[in-house]
C-alpha positions in Angstrom: -36.0 10.5 -185.1 -37.1 9.2 -181.6 -36.7 11.4 -178.6 -33.9 9.1 -177.2 -32.0 9.2 -180.5 -32.3 13.0 -180.6 -31.0 13.2 -177.0 -28.0 10.9 -177.9 -27.1 13.1 -180.9 -27.2 16.2 -178.8 -25.1 14.5 -176.1 -22.6 13.4 -178.7 -22.3 16.9 -180.1 -21.8 18.4 -176.6 -19.1 15.8 -175.9 -17.4 16.7 -179.2 -17.4 20.4 -178.4 -15.9 19.7 -175.0 -13.1 17.6 -176.5 -12.4 20.2 -179.1 -12.3 23.0 -176.5 -9.9 20.9 -174.4 -7.7 20.3 -177.4 -7.6 23.9 -178.3 -6.7 24.8 -174.7 -3.9 22.3 -174.7 -2.6 23.7 -178.0 -2.6 27.2 -176.6 -0.8 26.0 -173.5 1.9 24.4 -175.7 2.2 27.6 -177.8 3.1 29.6 -174.7 6.9 30.1 -174.8 9.0 28.3 -172.3 10.6 30.8 -169.9 14.4 30.6 -169.4 16.4 32.6 -166.9 19.8 33.4 -168.5 22.9 34.1 -166.6 23.9 37.0 -168.9 22.9 38.6 -172.1 25.4 36.3 -173.9 23.2 33.4 -172.9 19.9 35.1 -173.6 21.0 36.3 -177.0 21.6 32.7 -178.1 18.5 31.3 -176.5 16.2 34.0 -178.0 17.8 33.5 -181.4 17.5 29.7 -181.4 14.2 29.5 -179.5 12.1 32.4 -180.9 8.5 31.3 -181.0 9.0 28.5 -178.5 11.4 29.7 -175.8 12.1 33.2 -174.3 15.1 34.1 -172.1 15.5 36.9 -169.6 19.0 37.8 -168.4 19.4 38.1 -164.6 22.4 40.4 -164.9 22.3 43.9 -166.5 24.3 44.0 -169.6 26.5 47.0 -168.6 27.2 45.7 -165.0 29.9 43.5 -163.7 28.4 40.0 -163.1 30.8 39.5 -160.2 29.9 42.6 -158.4 26.1 42.8 -158.9 23.5 41.4 -156.6 20.3 39.9 -157.9 17.3 42.2 -157.7 13.8 41.2 -156.6 12.7 41.1 -160.2 15.6 38.8 -161.0 14.5 36.4 -158.3 11.0 36.4 -159.8 12.5 35.6 -163.1 14.3 32.6 -161.5 11.1 31.4 -159.9 9.0 31.6 -163.1 11.7 30.0 -165.3 11.6 26.3 -166.3 15.4 26.3 -166.4 18.3 28.6 -165.3 21.2 28.6 -167.8 24.5 29.9 -166.4 28.1 30.2 -167.5 30.5 27.9 -165.8 32.2 30.9 -164.1 28.9 32.1 -162.6 28.6 29.0 -160.4 31.4 30.5 -158.3 29.7 33.8 -157.8 27.8 34.2 -154.5 25.8 37.0 -156.0 24.1 34.4 -158.2 24.5 31.2 -156.3 23.7 32.5 -152.9 19.9 32.9 -153.5 19.9 29.7 -155.6 21.5 27.5 -152.9 19.0 28.7 -150.4 16.1 27.5 -152.5 16.1 23.8 -153.5 13.5 24.5 -156.1 15.8 27.0 -157.8 18.8 24.9 -157.4 17.1 22.0 -159.3 16.6 24.3 -162.3 20.3 25.2 -162.7 22.0 24.1 -165.9 25.6 25.1 -166.7 26.4 25.8 -170.4 29.3 23.6 -171.4 31.2 26.2 -173.3 34.2 27.8 -171.5 36.1 30.8 -172.7 35.0 34.3 -173.7 31.9 34.1 -175.9 32.7 37.4 -177.6 35.4 35.5 -179.6 33.7 33.8 -182.6 35.0 30.3 -182.0 33.7 30.3 -178.4 30.5 31.9 -179.6 30.0 28.9 -182.0 30.7 26.4 -179.2 28.3 28.2 -177.0 25.6 28.1 -179.7 25.9 24.3 -180.1 25.9 23.8 -176.3 22.8 26.0 -175.8 21.0 24.2 -178.7 21.6 20.8 -176.9 20.2 22.2 -173.7 17.1 23.6 -175.4 16.6 20.2 -177.1 16.7 18.6 -173.6 14.3 21.2 -172.2 11.9 21.1 -175.1 12.3 17.7 -176.9 9.5 18.2 -179.5 11.5 21.0 -181.1 14.9 19.5 -180.8 15.5 19.2 -184.6 14.5 22.9 -185.0 17.0 24.0 -182.5 19.7 22.0 -184.2 18.9 23.6 -187.6 18.8 27.1 -186.1 22.1 26.5 -184.4 23.7 25.5 -187.7 22.3 28.7 -189.3 23.6 30.8 -186.4 27.1 29.3 -186.8 27.1 30.2 -190.5 26.1 33.8 -189.5 28.9 33.9 -186.8 31.5 32.9 -189.5 30.2 35.6 -191.8 30.5 38.2 -189.0 34.0 37.0 -188.1 35.1 37.3 -191.7 33.7 40.8 -192.0 35.5 41.8 -188.8 38.8 40.3 -189.9 38.6 42.1 -193.2 38.1 45.4 -191.4 40.6 45.0 -188.6 43.8 45.6 -190.6 44.9 48.6 -188.5 44.7 46.6 -185.3 46.8 43.6 -186.5 50.1 43.7 -184.7 49.2 46.9 -182.9 50.7 47.0 -179.3 47.8 47.3 -176.9 47.3 47.6 -173.2 44.0 46.2 -172.1 41.7 45.3 -169.2 42.1 41.5 -168.8 38.5 40.9 -169.7 39.0 42.3 -173.2 42.3 40.5 -173.9 40.7 37.4 -175.7 38.7 39.5 -178.1 41.5 42.0 -178.9 43.9 39.1 -179.3 41.5 37.5 -181.8 41.4 40.7 -183.8 45.2 40.4 -184.1 46.4 42.9 -181.5 49.7 42.5 -179.8 48.7 42.4 -176.1 51.7 44.1 -174.5 50.2 44.6 -171.1 47.0 44.0 -169.2 45.4 45.0 -166.0 42.5 44.2 -163.7 40.6 46.1 -161.1 42.7 48.3 -158.8 41.5 46.4 -155.7 42.5 43.1 -157.3 45.8 44.2 -158.9 47.2 46.7 -156.4 49.5 49.6 -157.2 52.6 47.5 -157.8 51.1 45.3 -160.5 49.5 48.3 -162.2 52.8 50.2 -162.2 54.5 47.1 -163.7 51.8 46.9 -166.4 52.3 50.6 -167.3 56.1 50.0 -167.5 55.5 47.1 -169.9 53.1 49.1 -172.0 55.6 52.0 -172.2 58.4 49.6 -173.2 56.2 48.2 -176.0 55.2 51.7 -177.2 51.5 50.9 -176.7 49.2 52.8 -179.1 45.8 51.8 -177.7 44.5 51.2 -174.2 41.2 49.4 -173.9 38.9 49.4 -170.8 36.2 46.9 -170.2 32.8 48.6 -169.7 31.5 46.0 -167.2 34.5 45.8 -164.9 36.7 48.8 -165.2 36.9 51.7 -162.8 38.2 53.9 -165.5 41.9 53.1 -165.0 42.5 52.7 -168.7 41.9 56.4 -169.4 44.6 57.4 -166.9 47.0 54.8 -168.4 46.3 56.1 -171.9 47.0 59.7 -170.9 50.3 58.7 -169.3 51.3 56.6 -172.3 50.0 59.2 -174.8 47.9 56.4 -176.5 44.4 56.2 -177.9 41.7 55.1 -175.4 38.6 53.0 -175.9 35.9 51.4 -173.8 34.7 48.0 -175.1 31.8 45.8 -174.0 32.0 42.1 -173.0 28.2 41.5 -173.3 25.5 42.3 -175.8 23.4 45.2 -174.7 26.3 46.9 -172.9 26.0 49.6 -175.5 22.3 50.7 -176.3 22.9 50.2 -180.1 24.4 46.8 -179.8 21.8 44.4 -178.3 23.1 41.2 -180.0 26.4 39.4 -180.1 27.0 40.4 -183.8 26.2 44.0 -183.1 28.4 44.1 -180.0 31.5 42.7 -181.6 31.0 45.0 -184.6 30.6 48.0 -182.2 33.8 47.0 -180.3 35.8 47.0 -183.5 34.3 50.3 -184.8 35.2 51.9 -181.4 38.8 50.7 -181.6 39.2 52.1 -185.2 37.5 55.3 -184.3 39.7 55.8 -181.2 42.9 55.3 -183.3 41.6 57.7 -185.9 40.8 60.4 -183.3 44.3 59.9 -181.9 45.9 60.3 -185.4 47.1 56.8 -185.7 
């Protein structure tokens, strides 16, 4: 082999190695999960389920806190800045705690996407609608894996139906039971079959007159269970329960609100178990 031919072979080998290294580097870059900022743990639970391996979501609101009365922390702002997209509930677009920092930064505002799934996602039918909506958004954010997100959404919906059937089979003692509840828990308790005899909100929003009226309605209906909402209640429900001589329970509206219930399925199961345990303790 001539000296020139030997040089050309070595040059070709070097070029091949450089191209291979570039390809490997690009593959690694593609394998890095896409970062999503999720409005709540309800959003992040779905995103992380459908997108594991390709997408990772970090909630910007603590699971046990009231989204409407919690300001974003510095770490939350960093999450927004790193994220490729910001997925919010429709009701979060009206919260200054969330939208204030976003409106002040055009780069953040451009990332905002609203999940088209109204209603309380703790209710199975709304959870299924939210799953489909999030799957569509992930397909738009990450087109190469669109078919995968669609298949995973179908599998999650089957799982939601399975959880719903298990809850319904276990919820017999709650069907028709007269209940007084924080307004945020009304949709889920109604889905379980409870008779919502009275409901209440925060003291500062309802005022003493409305709360007194709610207690009167609950007493008239012989309410047997009072349910507070972990994320929004000031503990009014316990006082109401004592006055009504009813069982008392605290329920979560978001996965992760209770340490042992980090997913939607675990959270709804924990809520039902807490209701049944409260009734049993009270001798119902």
